[in-house]
N, C-alpha and C positions, 0 to 999 in steps of 0.2 A: 393387361391390368397389373400383372406381377411386376413388369418393368417400371410402371409408374410408381408403384409402391416402393420399389428399391430406390428409385430416383429421389423420392420424397425423403426417405430415410437418410440417404447420403447427403442431401442438401441440409437436412436438419442437423446431422452430426457435424458437418463441416462448418455450419454457422455457429454451433456451440463451441467448436474448437477455435474458430477465429475470435469469438468473444472472449474466451479464456486467454488467448494469447494477447489480445489487446489489453485486457485487464492487467495481466502481469507486466506488460511493457509500459503501461501508462501510469503506474503508481509505484513510487519508491520512497514514501514518507518515512518508512522504518530505516532506510539506508542513508537519509540525509543527515548531515551533522547538525547538532543542536544549535550551533552558531549560524546556521543557514537561515535565510529570511523565510517568513511564513508566506503562504499564498500560492505555493507551487506543489501540486500533487506529484509531479515528476520533474526531476532535474538531472541533466547529464553532467553539466559543468557550471561552476561559478567563476566569474572573472572578478578579481579584487583590484579595482583601478588604483587605489592608493599605493599599492606596491607592485602593480603590473604582474600579478601571479594568477594562475588558474588552479582550480581545485576540481578534480574529477571525482564525482560522487560514487559511481560504481566501484572504482578501484581504491578510493580513499587516499588519493595521492595528489600532492601539489606539483605543479609544473611551473618552473621559473627559469629565466634566462640567465646563464652564467657564461661569460666569455664567448657570447655568440651562439651558444648551444642551449637547447631546452633540456633541463634536468628534471627528473621525476624522483620525488622523495615522499616518504610518509609524513614528514614534518617539514616545517619551514626552516631554512638555514639560519644560523645565528645572527646574521645581519638584520633579520626581521624580528629579533627577540622582543622588542617593545611593541610589536604590532598586536592590536586587540581585535581578534576575529569577531567577537561579539558586538563590538561597537564600530563596525566599519560597513561600508556599503558593498553589497554583492550583486553582480549582474548575472542573471540566469542565461546561460547559453546552451541550448539543446542541439549541439552538434558534436561530432566525434572528437575532433582534435582542434579546438578553437585557437590554440597557440600558433597554429600554422598560418592563421590570418591575424596575427597579433597587431600589425600596424593599423589594420582596419578597426579593430576593437579599441586600440589605444586612442585613436582619433575620435571614434564615435562616443566613447564613455569617459573621456578626460574630464568632462564637467561634473562627474560624480565623485571626483576626488574630494575628500574632506567631509562628505555627507555622512551623517550619523542618524538617519531617520527611519531605519527599517526595524520592524519588530522581528526578533529571532525566535526560532522554534522553542528554545528553552523557556522563554518567557510567555509563550502563548498558553491560554487556558482553553483553547479549542481542543476538544477531546480527540479529534482525528490525529493530532500529533502525539498523543500518549502511546501510540504503537511504537514509537521510537524508544529503544531501550535506554537511551541516555537522557530522556526527558525526565524532569523531577517527579512527574506524576505517573510514570510508567508502572511502578510496582503496585500502586493503588489501583490503576486501571486493570492490571493483570488479575488482581484479587477479584475485582468486579466481574471480569470475564469468566473466571473460574466459578464464582458464585452464581453467575447467570447460567453457566453450563449445568451446575447442580440443580438449579431450579427448573431448567428446561428438561433435564433428564428425569427428575421426579414427576414433572407434569406428563411426560411421555409414558412413564410407567403407570401413572394414575389413569391416563386415557386408555392405555392398553388394557388395564384391568377392567375398566368400564366396558370397553368394547368386547372383551372376552365374556363378561357377565351377560351383556346384551345378546351376544351370539348364542350363548348357552340357553338363555331364556327363549330365544327364537327357535332353536332346535327342539327344545322340550315342547313348545307350542305346536310345532309342525308334527312331532311324533304323536301328540295327543289328537291332533286333527286327523292324522292318518288312521289312528286306532279307532276314533269315533266314526270316520267315514267307512271303515271296514264293517262296523256293526250295522250301520244304516243299510248297507247293500245286502245283507243277509236276509 
């Protein structure tokens, strides 16, 4: 019987751990750039077909080909100075190093060059994007979150006070009953 109980506890804890790991791996809205397209809870990389550049979301780095080598930088090189990240098409690629398959992606997404029909995170009014610190509504959202915490904390205190008063009343009632029961037995 004890072994079954231990097995159940182990399975429960491991399922909770797996759920936490999946949750952490499957959402990175707060890490995505505000020029990224909406509609993706998790993004590993963007491919920018107009300039054939990749952007890695976790590292915040651009990958571009220069002289036959893939270069990694935190910003685009000067030759892309007029490129508008907000008004260009981005393809989501959830693989580790998509630039290693560049010829495949270049051919597959060449038809996306020149498209300007994606909504970007910065312009979204969906509150799930407000978690991103660069979103224009982030500060207002943070104030709401703090205000909500204050309300939740005051409600907890109020509920605790009610519970304590209820517990005290029950104890007093039990003590009276014990006292009365003692008289009746005499």
